[in-house]
Every structure is written in C-alpha cells, then in structure tokens.
C-alpha positions in Angstrom: 19.8 18.5 -3.0 21.8 16.9 -5.3 24.8 15.2 -4.0 26.2 13.0 -6.3 25.5 12.0 -9.9 26.6 9.0 -12.3 25.9 7.7 -15.5 23.3 5.0 -13.9 21.0 6.8 -11.9 21.1 9.8 -9.9 20.9 9.9 -6.5 19.9 12.7 -4.3 19.9 13.6 -0.1 17.6 11.3 1.6 14.2 12.4 1.9 12.5 10.4 4.7 8.8 9.1 5.1 8.3 11.8 7.7 6.8 13.9 4.7 3.9 11.1 4.2 3.4 10.8 8.1 1.3 7.8 7.5 1.8 4.3 5.6 -1.4 2.5 4.5 -0.4 -0.9 3.0 1.4 -3.5 5.0 1.3 -7.4 6.9 1.6 -6.9 10.5 -1.2 -8.8 12.2 0.7 -11.9 13.2 -0.6 -15.1 11.8 -3.4 -13.2 9.3 -1.3 -13.7 6.1 2.1 -14.0 4.3 3.2 -11.0 6.3 4.4 -10.9 10.3 4.0 -14.3 11.8 4.4 -13.4 15.3 3.6 -10.5 18.1 7.3 -10.2 18.2 8.5 -9.2 14.8 5.1 -7.3 14.5 6.7 -4.8 16.9 10.4 -5.1 15.1 8.3 -4.3 12.0 6.7 -1.4 13.5 9.3 -0.1 15.3 11.7 -0.1 12.4 8.3 2.3 10.7 8.8 5.1 13.3 12.7 4.9 12.4 12.2 5.5 9.0 9.6 8.5 10.0 6.4 7.1 9.7 4.0 8.6 12.5 0.8 6.3 11.8 0.2 2.8 9.9 -2.8 1.7 8.8 -1.8 -2.4 8.6 -3.9 -4.3 5.7 -4.0 -8.2 6.0 -5.1 -9.8 2.8 -8.5 -11.2 2.4 -8.7 -13.9 -0.5 -11.4 -16.3 -0.5 -8.8 -19.2 -1.6 -6.0 -18.5 1.1 -6.8 -15.8 3.9 -10.5 -16.0 5.1 -10.4 -13.0 6.9 -13.1 -11.6 8.6 -13.8 -8.0 9.5 -14.1 -8.3 13.2 -10.9 -10.8 13.0 -8.7 -8.1 12.1 -9.9 -5.6 14.0 -9.2 -8.1 17.1 -6.0 -8.6 15.8 -5.5 -4.8 15.6 -6.5 -4.7 19.3 -3.4 -7.5 20.4 -0.8 -5.4 18.7 -1.4 -2.0 20.3 -1.3 -3.9 23.5 1.5 -5.1 22.7 3.0 -1.9 21.6 1.3 -0.4 24.4 3.1 -2.8 26.8 7.1 -1.6 24.9 6.4 2.3 25.1 6.2 2.2 21.3 4.3 5.3 20.7 2.9 5.1 17.0 -0.6 5.1 15.6 -1.6 2.0 14.5 -5.2 1.4 12.3 -6.3 -1.5 10.1 -8.5 -2.0 7.2 -7.4 -4.4 4.6 -6.2 -5.7 0.5 -9.2 -6.9 -0.8 -8.2 -8.9 -3.6 -10.6 -9.1 -5.6 -12.3 -12.5 -6.7 -16.1 -13.8 -7.3 -16.1 -14.0 -3.4 -15.3 -10.8 -3.2 -17.7 -9.9 -6.0 -20.6 -11.3 -4.3 -20.1 -9.9 -1.1 -20.6 -5.6 -2.0 -24.3 -4.3 -1.3 -24.1 -7.0 1.7 -21.2 -6.7 3.7 -19.5 -3.9 5.3 -15.8 -3.9 3.8 -12.7 -2.2 6.1 -12.0 1.0 4.7 -9.3 3.5 5.5 -9.6 7.5 5.9 -13.2 7.9 5.1 -14.6 5.7 2.9 -11.3 4.5 0.8 -10.6 0.6 0.4 -7.5 -0.6 -1.1 -7.8 -3.5 -3.6 -5.6 -6.0 -5.4 -5.7 -7.6 -8.3 -4.5 -11.0 -10.0 -1.3 -10.4 -11.4 -1.8 -12.7 -14.6 -5.0 -10.8 -15.7 -7.7 -8.9 -14.4 -10.7 -10.2 -13.2 -14.0 -10.3 -15.1 -16.4 -7.5 -14.3 -13.8 -5.4 -12.9 -15.0 -1.7 -14.5 -18.9 -3.2 -13.1 -16.9 -3.8 -8.9 -15.5 -0.4 -9.7 -18.6 0.8 -10.4 -20.4 -1.2 -7.5 -18.3 0.2 -4.9 -18.6 3.1 -5.9 -21.8 3.2 -5.7 -22.1 1.5 -2.2 -19.6 5.0 -1.3 -15.8 3.5 -1.1 -13.3 5.4 -3.2 -11.9 3.2 -4.7 -7.7 2.6 -4.2 -5.9 0.0 -6.6 -2.9 -1.5 -4.7 0.4 -1.4 -6.5 -1.0 -0.9 -9.8 3.3 -0.7 -11.2 3.0 -4.5 -11.2 0.4 -5.6 -13.1 2.2 -6.8 -16.2 -1.1 -6.2 -18.2 -1.5 -3.0 -17.8 -0.9 -0.5 -20.8 -1.1 3.5 -20.4 -3.9 3.4 -21.9 -5.2 0.7 -19.2 -4.0 3.1 -16.9 -5.3 6.1 -18.4 -9.1 4.0 -18.0 -8.8 3.3 -14.6 -7.6 7.1 -13.5 -11.1 8.4 -15.1 -13.5 6.3 -13.5 -12.0 7.2 -10.3 -9.7 4.7 -9.0 -6.6 6.2 -7.3 -3.4 4.7 -7.2 -1.0 3.3 -4.8 2.7 2.8 -5.2 5.1 0.4 -3.6 7.9 2.0 -2.7 10.5 -0.7 -3.3 9.5 -0.7 -6.9 11.2 2.5 -7.0 14.4 0.5 -6.0 13.6 -2.0 -9.0 12.9 -4.3 -6.2 10.0 -6.7 -8.4 11.9 -5.6 -10.9 13.2 -3.2 -13.5 9.6 -3.7 -15.4 8.2 -2.8 -12.6 10.3 0.0 -12.1 9.8 1.6 -15.0 6.3 1.5 -14.8 6.4 3.4 -11.4 7.9 6.1 -12.8 5.4 6.6 -15.5 2.8 6.6 -12.9 4.3 8.8 -11.5 5.1 11.1 -14.0 1.7 10.7 -15.0 1.2 12.6 -11.6 -1.2 9.4 -11.7 -0.4 8.7 -7.5 -2.3 9.8 -5.0 -0.5 7.3 -2.4 2.4 5.3 -1.5 2.9 2.5 0.9 5.7 0.5 2.2 2.9 -2.9 1.5 5.7 -4.3 4.2 5.7 -8.0 5.1 8.8 -8.5 6.4 12.4 -6.9 8.1 13.9 -8.2 4.7 11.6 -5.1 3.2 11.6 -3.1 6.3 15.7 -2.9 5.5 15.3 -1.8 2.2 13.2 1.1 2.7 15.9 3.7 3.1 17.4 3.1 -0.5 14.3 4.4 -1.4 14.7 7.8 0.2 17.4 8.8 -2.3 15.6 8.1 -5.4 15.0 10.8 -8.3 10.8 9.1 -8.8 10.6 9.4 -4.4 11.3 13.6 -4.8 9.6 13.4 -7.5 6.4 12.1 -6.0 6.4 14.0 -3.0 7.0 17.5 -4.6 4.0 16.4 -6.8 1.7 17.1 -4.3 -0.6 14.5 -5.2 0.1 12.5 -2.5 -2.7 11.9 0.0 -0.8 9.9 3.0 -0.3 12.5 5.1 -4.1 13.7 5.1 -4.9 10.4 7.1 
C-alpha cells in the first residue's frame, strides 16, 4: 500500500472511514454548542460524513454547566429535527445522539441521580479541562462505573498535563480512550500529534472520532487517511467503532 516515502513522513494509500462505519464524536445538532449553527450546515456536514465512508454518526453536543446547559430532552429533540431534515433531502445515513459531558462540579453532583445519554450499550463520553485534571476525577470515574457506565475519555491526547503514567493508570481503571482524527495530522499541535501516535503504538485507543464542529474540520479528514498512525490504528484490531 506504500505509495511514496519522504524524509519527513511516510504517506500511504488512502484508507477511508468505511472501516469504522460509525463516528462517535461530533457537534451536528444546530445551536446547541460551538458546532453547527443551523440546519443547512448540519445537513452539509452529515452529507460529508457519508461521503467519507461513514454509515452512522453519533453526534455528541457539549454538556457544560457554565456554558452549554443541554438536557437529554433538548438533545433528543434536536436529534429528531436533524433526522427529519435528512429524510426531507433523501440523505440515507443513520444518526443517533449522545453527549460529551464536561467533568465539573455540576456533573459530579448528578451522578446517581441522572440517567446520562450513552452510546452503544453503556458508553459515556466525558471530557476534561485542558488546563488541569478536575478534582476527584478517580472518584468520579469509579462512581460512573458503579452506575454501570463504561467511561470513554474524549481526546486524551489533547490534555497536555497527562504523562504516560497517567494514561496507563486510566486504562488500568478501565477507562477507554477516544482520539481525534485531526490529531493525526498535527491540526492541534505537533505535541498532540506525538501523544496520539504514542497511544496508538501502545494499543490504548478503543475509539476514534472526528470531533467535527464545522466544514473546515470536515474538509481535512481525508488527509488523515494516508497517515501511518491511522493505518496502524485500524490494523491494531482494538477499535470498537464498527461494533456500534
């Protein structure tokens, strides 16, 4: 599959996302967060996902107490509107919804009291602050697991305060990792790219997501398809996207 080789980086034949079937991280419900702002954009983004090889998307609006106060009811209502818009334009792709839960005090207060939106049987997608790990994170993970949730950490490669030891401790606790496709092309930074590559080489990645917010993101995903790290991730046999 090798097409050519440069001193800087190996470039492979494109491997499209049909091998994943399902994307588990995106922001497509209009007006709920910093993703799509209107239904026309949503339809264009989801159409692009289908073009890239996906047969299903699980969109995940942010839930953050100080910014995006999205309830499960509001998310599911928005999902219904998105599905109707896609049907109206004869766009045949499955769309479900979960959420990307920010670990803050309000979220921690809701555990044991609230039924969170999940994907698959019991996966819950969580994200952390980019500055430092939240207080009582280990306890929060344990409480979620006691409630029957399988914890999936969104884009662990983007948390610059995490070390290899921290990653190992999380996986030892049963936390699954979801990396972002754009990390593989250095979109966020070269250091984030290196951390993503480390997690892949260490076989610690269970899910990969687009974390798509806009068409700028959507137009970059094809660049990921020729990256060695992407090919290694697929061949690892550890990805669970296609089981959803």
